[in-house]
N, C-alpha and C positions, 0 to 999 in steps of 0.2 A: 480372616483369610482375605488376601488381595490378590488380584491378577494384573500382570504387566499391561500398561497401555501399549497398543501397537505403535511403532514409530511410523508417523505419517508424513515425513518429509518428502515432497514431490520432486526434489531436485537430484538429478542423477550425476554420477562422477564424470570427470573430464576424460575423453578419450585422447590417445596420442595423436600426433600429427598425421594427417592423411585419413583419419577416420570420418565417417559420415556424420552430419550434424546431429546433435541431440536437442530435444525440445527445450529443456530447462537444466541448467547447470549453475551452481554457485562456487563449487570447489575450484579455486583459481590459484592454488599455490604454485610458485615457479619451480619449486623442487621439493622432493619428499622430505628432505632433511630440515626444512624450515619448521619451527614450532612457535605456537603463540606465547606471548602476546606480539602482535604486530603493530608498529607505530603508524597509525593512520590519522590521528588527531592530536591536539596539544596535550590532552589528558583524558583518560577513560573515566576519571573520578570527578571531573568538573567541566562545565561548558565554558570553554575558552575558545574565542574566534581564532581560526587558523590564520597566521599572518600571511598576507598576500601583497603583491604589488598592486598599484592602482592602474586599471585599464580605463582609457577615456573613450567613451561612446557619445560623441556629440557633447552635450552639456552635462551628461551624466557620468559620474565617476563611480566605477565598480571596483570593490576590493575591501579588505578587512578594516580599513580606516574610514569607511563610509557605510551608511545604512544599507540594508539589503534592498536591491532594486527589483522593482515589480514589472513583470512583462506579461504581454498577451499577444495574440496573433489574429489578424483580420481573417474574415470568411468570405468577403466579397470577391468577385471576379477582378483581378487586379487591372484589367483593361478598362473596367468601369471606373474612371478616375473620380467622378462625383460621388459614387456610392462608397469608394474606398476612403476618400477624404473624409466623408461623413462619419464613417465607422472609426477611423483613427481618433477623430475629434471626441467621439463618444467614449472611447477607451481612455484617452488622455483626461477628459473630464471625470472619469470614474476613479483616476488615481494611477493609471499606468505610467511607469517612468520610461518604458521603452516599448515600441510596437513593431512587431515582425510582419512582413508581407511576402507572400510567395511570388517568386519571379521565375516562371518556368520557361520563358522564351524571350525572343527579341522584342516582340511587341509589348509584352509586359514590362521589359526593361525600359522601353521608350515611355510607356505610361508612368513609370516610377518617377521620371524626371518631372513630369507634370504634377504628379501627386506631392512631391517634396516642395516644389515651387509654390503650389497652391496653399499648402499648410503654412509655409513661411509667410505668405501674403496675408493669411487670416490670423497670424499671431501664434501659431502653434509650432514650437521648435522642439517637440518631443522627437528624440532620435528614433530613426527608422532602420530596420534590419531586413536585409534582403535574404530570403530563404532559397538556397540554391541546391539543386539536385541535378546531376548529370550534365550540367551546361557550364563549363569553364569560361567560355566566351561571353556568356550572359553575365556572369559574375564580374567580368572586366568592365562591362558597360555600366552596370548598376553602381559599381564602386565610385563612379563619377558623382553620384548624387546622394546616395545613402551613407549613413554614419557607420554602419556595420555590416559585414557579410557573414552569413552562417553557411559553412560548408559541411558536407556530410562525407567523412572519409570513405564510407562504403560505397559511394557511387560518384564521387567527384571525378575520379580518373579511370575507374573501372567500367563505366558504362552501365547499360541496363542491368537490372537485377536478375541474376541467375543463381542456381544451386549446383553448378557444375563442380564436381569434386576434382581438384588437381592434386596429383601425387608429387610431393617434393621429396625425392630420394636424397637429394643433396641440398642442405640448408642454403648453400651459396646461391642456388637458383632462385630461392625465395628472396633473398637479398638483392640479387642483381635486378629484379623487377622493380625495385624501389627507384631505379633510375628513371624509369618512365613516369612514375608519380612525380618526381622532382621536376621533370621537364614540363609537365602539364600545370603544376602547382605554382612554380616559381614566379611566373609573370604576375599573378594575383597578389603574391606576397609583396613583391616590389612595388605594385601599385598602391596597395594599402598602406605600405610604409611611406611612399611619397606623399600620399594625400592625407595621412593622418587618420586613416579609417581603422576601426577595430575589426576583430574577427572572432567568430566562435567556431571552434573545432569540435563539432557535435556528433559523436558517435551514437547510433541507434542500434539496440540489440537486434532489432528485426531487419536491419539493412546493412549488415556487414558484407563486405565484398567476398566473392568466391575465393579469392586469394587468402584472405584472412581465415575465412571459414574452414578451408582445407587444411591450414597449418595449425590453427589454435581451436577449431571448433567454435560454436557460438557461446563462448565463456566470457566472463568478465575480463580475463586476461587478453582475450582476443580483442575485446572492446578497447581496452587501454593501449595495447600495442598499435592498433589501427590509429588512434588519435596521435600517439607519439611519433609515428612515421611523419605525419604532416607538421607537428610541432618542431621536430628536429630541422625540417626545412626552413621554418620560420626563423629559428635561432641561427641557422647557418648564415642568414642574411641580416642578422642583428635586428629582427623584427619581434617584439615582444608584447604588442598591444593586442593580446588575444586572451580568450577564456576557453575553458573546457566544459563539455558536458557528456554525460554517460546515461542516456535515457533508455528505459525499457518499460514495457506495460506491466511486468511483474515487479512489484515493489522490492521483493527479496533480491532479485537479480540487479535491479537498479542500485540499491543500497550497496551490495557487495562490489559492483563496479566502481562506484564513486570512492568507496573506501580503499580499494586497491589502487585507483588512480592517485589518491592523496598519499597512500603509502609509497608508491613509487616516486612521487615528487619529492617526498621527504628524503629519500635515498639519493636523489639526484641534486638536491639543493634548489629545486624549482619552486616558484612561488605564484604561479598563475591562478587567478580567481576561478571559482566554479559556478556554473549556471545549473540550477537543480530543476528536475521535472520528471514526473512519471508520465510516460507518453501513453496516448489512447486510454486515458483513465476512465472515460465514460461520462455519465451525466448524474445529476442529483446528488443524493447522499453517498451513493456508491463511489462516484468519481471523486468527491471530496475526501472520503475516507481513504482510498487508495493513495491519493496524492499525499495526505497527511501522514500516512504510514511511512512512505518513502522520503518525502522531503523533510517531515518533522523529525524522523529518526536521525538524519544527517545534521540538521540545524541544532539538535540537542548535543551533538559531538562538536559543535563549533565549525561545521563544514557548510559552505554555501554562501554566495555573495550576491547572487541574483537568482530569482525564481520565477517559474510559471506554473500555474495549475491548469493542466489541459482538460477542458471539459467539453462535452458535445452540447454546448449551449452558446448563446451569443457571447462574443468575447468579452464585453464589459462585465459580465457576471463572473469572470475569473478573478477579478481584482479583489472582491471582498475576501474570499478564502486566502488569496495571496497575502493580504494585509494581516489577516489573522495568523498565518503561519509565521510571517516575518516577525510579528510581535512576540510570538512564543519563543523564537530563537533569540531575538535581541534582548528580551527581558531576562532570559536565562544567563546570557553573557554578561549583561550589565550588573546583575545581582549576584553573580558568581555562583550560581546553582551548583551544588556538588556535595561530596562527602570526603572524608579523610582518605588518604591513600590506603587501600587495603591489599595491595599486592596482587592484583588480578593476573592470573596465568592460565585460566581454564576456558575462558571465552574464545573461540576460534573464529576469527572473522574471514578466514579463507574457505571454511567448509561449514555449510549449514546442516545442523542436525537438531531436531526437536528433542528436548529432554524426555526421557521415558518415566512417566509416572505410574502410579498403582491404582488400578480400578478395584473397587470393593467387590468381594465375593460373598455370597450368601453363606451364613453359618446358622447353627441351630438357635443360637441366642436371639437372632433377629426375629423369630417368631412369625407373625403374619406379615411383616413388613420386608419388601424386597428392595434391598439398597443397591442393586446392581445398576439401576438407572440413575442413581444420584449424580454420576458424572458420566461424560461421553468420551469415548477413546480418541476421537478426532479434535476434541476441543469443547470445553463446557461453557454453557451460558446459564448463569443464575440471574434471577430477577428479584428485585426488592419490591414487596407487596405490603400495603399499608392496611389497617383496619378498615378504612373507608373503602378500600378495594374489594373487601369481601361482601359488601352490602348488596351487590348485584353479582352473584357468583357466575352466571353465564357470561356476563360482560368480561369479567376477570379471566375465565377460562379462554376465551377468544383471543383476549390481548396477550395471553401467555403462549398463544399459538397452538392451542389444543383444538382438536376436532370434537364436535359435539354429536352424540347420538342419543335421543330421547333425554336430553338434558345432562347426559353424563359425559365428562371430559375424557379423551384418549389422547396419548402422545402422538404427534405428528412429526415430520422431518425437521421442523424448525420450532418445536415447542421448547420452552425453557426447560432445562433439565431438573432444576430445583429452585426453591425460593427462599429468600431471607425475609424475616419478619422481625422487627425490632420490638413490636408488641404483638401478643397473640390474643385472639378473642377468649374472654373468660369462659370457663367450663359451662357457665349458665347460658351462654350464646349458642343455642343449639344449631342454628343455621350456619353460623360461622364455623363452628366445629365440624359440621357435616361437609361444608365446602372444602376444608382442608383435608378431611379424611378422603374424599373422592380423589383429590390430587395425589394423595399418598398411595392410593390403590393403583394408580397408574404410574408409580414410581417418580412422581414429581414431589420431592421430599421438602419438608419444612425446616429450615435452619433458623434457630432463635437463640438469643442470649441465655446462658445457663441460669443466671439469677432470675430471669423472667419465668422460665420453665420451672424453677424450684418453687416459686410462689403459687403457680397454678398449672400443674403438669399437662403436657400434651402428648399423649401416647404416640411413640414412633418418631418424635421430633429428634433432630440432630442438634445437640447442645453445643453452643458456641462459647469457648473460653478465650481469654487473651492467652498468648503463649507464656507470658510471665506467671500468670495465675496457674496455668496448667503445670508449669515446671515446678512451682512451689508445692503444688498439691502432689505431684509425683514424688517429690523428695520427702513429703510428709506421710507417705503410704499409698498414694494412688489418686487419680483423678476421679472425683465423685461425680456421678451422673444423676441428673434429676429423675424422679420417678417415671417410669415409662420410657426412658431413653436408653439405647444400647449403643449408640454411636455418638461421637463428639468431633467438632472441628475446632481449629484455633485460628485466632486473628494475630497477624504480625504487622508491626507498624514501621519496622526498619531500624529502630533504635536499639533492638535487642543485641546483647553481647553475643560474640561468636559461640560461647559455651551454651547460651540459651538456645541459640539456632540448632546447634548440634544435638541438643536434648530432643529434638523432634524424633530422632532415631529411636528413643527410649519410650517416649509417651504415645507414639503411634496414632495421631489423629487421622481421621478419614480424609480430610482435606484441610488446606491452609488458605486463609483469605488474606492476601497481602495488600495492605492499605497504608502506604507510607505517609508519615506525618512531616517529613523534611520537605524542603522546597523543591528538591530534585528527585522525583519518583524514579526516573530512569537510573541515576547513579546509585541511589540507595537500594533499589531492587537488584542491581547487578551485584552488590555486595552480598545480599541474601542468597542469591543463587550461587555465587562463588563458595560461600561457606558450605551450603548444603550439599553441593556437588562434590566438594573435597571430601565431605564426611560420608559419601555414598548414599544419601537420603533421597528416596524417590517418591515421597508423598506428593500428591498433585497440589499445585499452587495456582490459585485463581486470583487474577488481578482485580482488586476492588477499588473502584474510583468513585468519589463522591462530588457533586456539583452543587453550588449554591443556587438559590431561586433566581439570581441575577443572570445565570448563564443561559444565553440563547442557544438554539439548536445548532447553529453553525459553529459556535464556540465549542459546544460539547463534542461535536464530531471531530473538529480539528484537534482539540487537546487529547481526546481519546486516542486518536490515530497516531498522534505524535509521541505520547507518553507510553501508552500500551503497545501500540504497534512498534515503537522504537525498541521494545524488549522482545516482542514476538518475532521480529526479524532475525534475532539471534537464537531463536528456539527457547526463549526464557519465559516459560509460563504455559499453563494447561487450559486457560479460559479467562472469562471476563464477567464482571459483575458491575454494571453502571447503575448508580444510585443518584437519583435526582427526583425527589418527591413531588416537585412542581411539574414534572414532565409526564407525558403519556406513556403508560406501561408498554404498549405495543411499539411506540417509536424507539424506547431504550432497548427493547428486546431485539428489534430488527437491527438497530445500530450495532449491538454486540455481535450478532451474526454476521453483519457486514464487515466488522473488524477481523473476525476469524477467517472469513472467506478471503479478504484482502490480504491477510498474512499467510495464505496458502495453508490453512489448517483445515477447516470443516466447510464443506460445500453444501449449502442448503437451497441454492437457487441457481439458475443458469448464469454462467459467467460471460460477461460481454467485454470484448476488447474493442472499444469504439473510439475512433480518431476524433479529434476535436473540430475538424473541417477547416478548410483553408480555400485559397483561390483555385487550387487544383481540383477540388471535389467536384465529381461529375453528377451529384444528385443532391436533394435536400436531406442532408444527413440526419438532422433532428427528427424529421417526419418519418424517414425510412426506419431509423433505429427504433422509434416507438412502435412502428407497425411490426417489426421483427420481435420486439420484446412482448408485445401483446400476444403474439402467436406462439412464442417459444419460451416464455418466462417461467414455465413449470417443469423445466428439465434440469434439476440439480446434477452436477457432475458433468454437464456438457458446457463447452466453451465456444462461443460464436464470436467471430471477428466481423465487424462492420466497418469497412475502409472506403473512404471516398475516392481514392485513386490508387495508382500502382506503386507509389514512391515507397511506402512502408508496408503496403498490403501483404505481399507474399512472405516477407520476412516475419512479420508478427503473427503470421499463421503458426509460427513455432509455439506460440502460447494459446492456440485455439484448435479445436476439433474440426470446426467448419468455418468457412470464410465467405463473406458476401462483399465483393470488391468491384468498384466502378472500373470498368475496362475501356469504355468509350462513352461519349455523350448518349444517354438513353439505354446503354447496354451494361449488363452485369456479368461478371465472372464469378462462378462458384468454386470453392476450394474444399478439399478434404485434407486437413493438415496443410502442408505446404504445396501440395499438388493441385493444379487447376484441373477440374474434371468436367466442367461445362463453360463454354465461352459465348459471349455475345447474346446472353438471354435478354429479351426486352424487358424493361423495368416493369411493365405491367405483367404481373404473374410471377416476378422473380422471387417474391417472398414465398409464395406457394411452392416454387421449385426448390427453395431452400428447405422447407419443411419436408418435401417428399425425399430430398437428399438425406436428411437426418433419419427418415423412416427407412430408407433403402440401406442404411448402415446400421440398423438395429438400435438406434439410440432414442427412438421416439416412445414416449408414453402418452396416452390420452390425458387431457387435462382432468383433474379431479371434478366430480360433480359438485355443484353447489349444495351445501348442506341445507337441510330444512331450516327455514327461518320462521316458521309458524309460531307465534306467541314469543318470538325473541325479543328482548329489549332492544331499545335503540343504542347502539354501541357508540356512535359518534358524539352523542350528547353527554356521555359520562367520562370523566377523567379519573382513571385508576391510579 
């Protein structure tokens, strides 16, 4: 017996014009009569670079005929000419092709002239981009010296950020207001055209104008239409040296917006390049994972001509993950990764919905083994354990995320749901068998190859067959289970025929491990999901990815996010198993949970929406973020935004429950959702005020007490 997994998609449907904003929406269909598939890339079956025109940004050429350009952004005060020059040099030396600098006022614009001149004098001709919000006149000044201007359609003409709801009873009224935008924007267009400057029309999910929000809501369609209003003005004046971006802190929203943008450009015959980025991604592995999910998913579809990985770290550290992501996309294009056309028609890029899998239910044949914990309804994490990992059971339990009480493991919120063992301890290994039995008792089940279990049975284990073997056995009378096994799983490699995949409906495994052997995991997996969805098969499918010993941690994170995240953004998959025998078991487990949380599936820790810092930032973002993380990192299901200034702050509250935003030098504003609830709090004590705010709204729990460490082995010294 099996129970339906709960649909866990957090993205709500689009409301009609005039409705209040919704926190997260991906459904962006222009009309209800549109049906998938929607053309947003050259091919859903193969990675082919979307053809674009070439945009000239100083010495750098951006477009499909050129390598993916790498970008970052300075964090210094722009008025500090020496400090900014030094940081630009450091970024260029690290491999940045383009560097963006915030320009919030006339004093900063004047400093930009000196920065550009100093860099030229020192032999650095890296193109510079002026980041403009709210200040059309400042854009005109800095266009004199910088190679590119980034404008935000959400605030370039509409002024300071508000969430005022405007009722447009007559659509003509909405269109008439475009005249004001054209009046404000046209002088910059003409100046950029005259001077040969480039431009980025960069929409942010968190900073759409009140006008767009009121008409479209905070949807991907609203993001696209906001950018197109400005693009049409550029085109009216025969200015085409610009790129688009559609950034969001939620990778699902970001991917949906870029796909819709590309789809609309295909319809219009436009060929402008795309700048990719997940904004406010955060720091460390989490920031890299969220960026890889969003950017990597698009690169695998051939979308993207220049990229930035926005991290709450020093800007030069953004370049390495940028290089790794660019290599993933460029290799896929160059080698033609893909599969044969399989007639895709069921994947809907306009509406996010997680597939609904089946959870095991307990039946009499299960005996003493409870298989209901084998999988998790919000997304499953399996871990691969080796025989060497069993030699110190307590160490293994901890690295699997289990709590210990008098040496016995118990499942916690981020414990691996089950484990895969390619070899099992022999029945003569009493300690090894006892360690596995204790895991089984807390529903951390053991999956092992059927042939291994047949030689030396492990009671209660889940036998793993290849799908082809299982199909053949079923045709011959039934899938034989090793002694002591009552459940079985199957492995799928993506080369199976449609008929073999459809046979899953008859053989009824408890779970599928999908580990493709073709070069393109994304495209091969799409075919698998297309076939089983068409057949009405709802067996859970866990993505199984293996890495060689040569894979560094950053490579592992980037590729996992790009390939598995590129499927999960379409709701294709029920969990992950990352296998890398040379890597630490705990790191792999946490990476898997990070993948699920970044894909908006299973929350096991506090979610942080943290901006990467820039010259506008009103406090030390890295230090403050770490302080907040230290005090609040134990609150799964709670999302906290940490924003250095007001530019994107309130808007990105759409993706957060609470917000800590720089309001003035030395002062912090606290938000609940999008609403500011406390203003001008001195920075000293602001973190404690945030904690109290969380408590006041009933979202606080005390940190778990440290478990007893008496007689515990040294965890750090052992690699499992």
